[in-house]
N, C-alpha and C positions, 0 to 999 in steps of 0.2 A: 504494498498499500502506500510507501515509498514515496512512489511517481505521482501518488494519486491526489496526495497532499502536500509535499513539499517542490514541486516544481509550478507554483501558478493555475490558470485552469489551461484545460485540457479535453481538445476534441475530439480524438479520435486516437481508439486505444486499441492498435494490432495485440493480438493473444497466440495469434500462429502454432495455435497448440491442441484445438478442440480436440483432434483425433485422438491425441492419446486419452486414454482412458480405461477404465477395468473390461475387461473383457468376460466373456462365457466357458468356463471351463473347456465345453466341448466346442468351443472356436480358436482355444491354442492348443486345442490338442492333430486340427484340424493345420494349421498355421503351420507344425511341429513338423506333421507329416508328410504337407508337399515339402517342405523346405529339403527334410532329406532325401524324397526319393526324386530331385533334382541335383542330389552330391553323389557321387559314385562312390567316394573317401567314408565314407557315414561322419563327417564333422563338418557341423552346424556353424557355419561363421558367423551369424549375427542371430541374438533373439526373437523374440515376438514381444512389439512391447506391451507389457502387462501396468498399466498403474496409475489409478484415481489418484490425477490433483484436482477434484470438484472443482471445475471449470464453466459450473452453476453460483455455488459458491461467490468465486474467485471476480464474477463479470457482475452481483450483486451485491458486492461491494463495495468493487469501484464504479457502478454507477451512483452508489449513496455519496461515493466521498465526492463523486464529479458528476453532479447533475448537467442531464442533456445527454451523457457522454455516446460517439457513435462505437460500435465495438466488431471488430470483425474475426470469424473464427475461422479464417478461412477455409472457406467451401466445405463447411461442418453444416449444413441447415438445424436452424434446432434456434431458443431463445437468446443466443449469445451471439446470432448472425445476423447486424442490421444491414449490411450488402451483401453482393457473391464479388470474387475479384479473381475475375477468369487470367491465370498466369502467364505472361508472357506472347498474349496472344489476342487480337479483339475482335471479337461473334462477327458471322457472319450475317448477321442481324439485328435488330431490335430484340432483346430483353424482355422478360414480363415482369422483370425485379430491378430492383435498386442495385447501378453495379459498374465496379471501378476493372479499367485493364490494370494491374500493376505490371509493367516494363521495365526488363534491363538495358539503360540508354547504353553503357558500351562495358566491356568484360563480365563480371561478374554481379550478386550481390555483394559482397564483398570485397575488396582490394584483388585486385590480380595485377600483377604488371606488364606497362604497355598496352591497356588496353584501346580498343581502334570502338570510336561512337558512330551511331549512326550519324546520318549528315542531318542539315537543317531541314531539307526536303523530304527524310523521311520522315525525320519526325512532329515534322507540320501536317503535313498530309494525314497521318495517324492519330494529333491531335485530330482533327475536324470530320474525319470518317470517325471516331469515338465519336463525341459530343453529337455528330449528324444521327445518332444508333439510340443519343439517349441516354451516353453512358461518362461514367470519368475518367480521364490520366493519373495516373500514377507514375511516374522517373522514377527510376532509381538509379539513382551514382554510390556507386562504393565511394569511400574516403581514405587516402593514404593509408599510412603507419604515425604524419606528423598531425592530421586533421586536416591536410589539406584535399585538395582534386588535382584529377590531373588539367594538363591547361586544354584539353579536350571539350569536357565537358563545360567550361566557363565560356567557350569559346561557342558550343551549343547551344547553352542557354541566355545567351546574348543573345540568337540568330535569331533565338526564339521568342525573347522579350519584344525587341525590335517588331516583332510581323506583331503579335500582338497589340503592343501599342498603337497599331493602325487597326488591328481588326479584332481585338479585345468582343467591341460591343453584339458582333457575331454570337461569341461564343458562349461570355457570360451570360446567365440566369437568363437561358434558353431552352429550349423543348426538342424534343424531335418530332417530326413533322413529316405525314408520307409523300412522297415515297421515299425518304430521309436522303437515297443518292442517288442518279440516273446518270450513267457515262461518267464522267469528270466533275458531278459540280454534286456536293454536297448542300443538304436546307439543315435550315435552323430556325424555330420563331421565338422570341422574344416573349418571353411569358407572360401569359394574361392581357397579348394584345395579335393584331393578326399581321404584326409584321414577322415579313419574314426574308432571312436575308441566303442569296444562293454563293458557295462560295468556291469561284475556277477552281480548281489544279490544276498546277500545271503540268502538261503530260510532253513537254520539249525535255531531249538533253544533248549535252554538247556533244556528243556523238553523229545527232542530226538534226542540227540545227540548220534551218534558210536564212540568208542574209534579213527579210523581214521579221524571222520568228527571232534573232539575236537584237531586230529595234525592239517590238516590240516584248520582250520577256516570255510568249507564249502563249497571250491573251489576244483573240482573235477579233475581228473586227466587229462581226456581232454572232452570241448563240444564245439557245433558247433554253429555259426550266422547262422541264416537260413535267406536265402534270400540273399546274401551278400557270393558276390565272390572274393577272393584275386586276385590279377595280378600279369602272372607271375613269375615276378620280386621281389613283395611285400616281404615289411620288414614288421615280426610282434613282439613286445614284452608288456610286459606289464607295466607302469607306476612304479616308484618307485622299478623295479630291473632290473639288470645289462642284457647283453647277449638278443640274436634273441631265440624267440618259433619258436619248430619245427609246421608245416601245410599243410595241404592239403584239396583243391576243393573236394567234395560232391557230390553228386545229391539236398541234404537238403541247403548247404551250404558250408563256410570254417570251418572246421574241426581242434579248435588247440588245439597244449598237451600246457599243466602243469606243468615242469618236478617237481620228489620230490621233489627237492631241494630246490627251491621256497614257494613247499606247506609248508616246513619246517618253512621259514622264510620270511612273508610273509611280505610287505610292507605296508601296513596297516588293518582295521579290515572293517568287515559290508559287502566290494561291494570293486570291483578288474576291473580298467579300463586296456583296449590289446589294443593295436594301430595295427590300420592296415593301413603300409602307404598307399598302392593304392589298388583301386579295379575293377572291370570291369567293 
């Protein structure tokens, strides 16, 4: 209980041990029988964990000390789990419960020498994809023996921070809206409003950039947000850029036009959020 009482307000507690529990005798016997079958020598290299750490009591005491505490019991359904945590993966579609992908940004869960971090493009696109599906993203960075992060971690987070400064409105306090994602366009909706954000993910790469894509960063002169239709008096704009954009509803969805002056002076790289003030 030291963590719950001596370090101020705590928002989230990761127990990461709900699977450590007392098991029925029959389950223990089956476990050791299976281990022995797969071991020709007959020597079992590891034991079956069988102990009662009284997780229910631990979680209850923690919540008593920290009212409103969110508890994560790591993929063990029950009273100690406020949300689930797909580990190192992003679900294919929206999940029917609160969730958060916990992702290793580079290296491992703890410190490893010379870790290789994902690129800003990978990280930002992953963030957008997860939020569009109604989830949260947790990035893990293992600190070094001296408590500092590798330089690559600082560079990755700086790039993500720069992108968030421009596009955070399309990420924070948003909800998922169908169809979530079509082609390379992800959707989010501002909580309790009809404001929708269409986030266009850059699909270009340094190996196949054309001269025009080098100029515009991969953002086309127009694109259609399928299955989303703007209301008659809606205004559409790009986050970080001034002025409203021209648009029209088509049979597929709202078609948005990006003028050359914006494409020559984009407010950010890698992904661009367009705000639709009202939808039908």
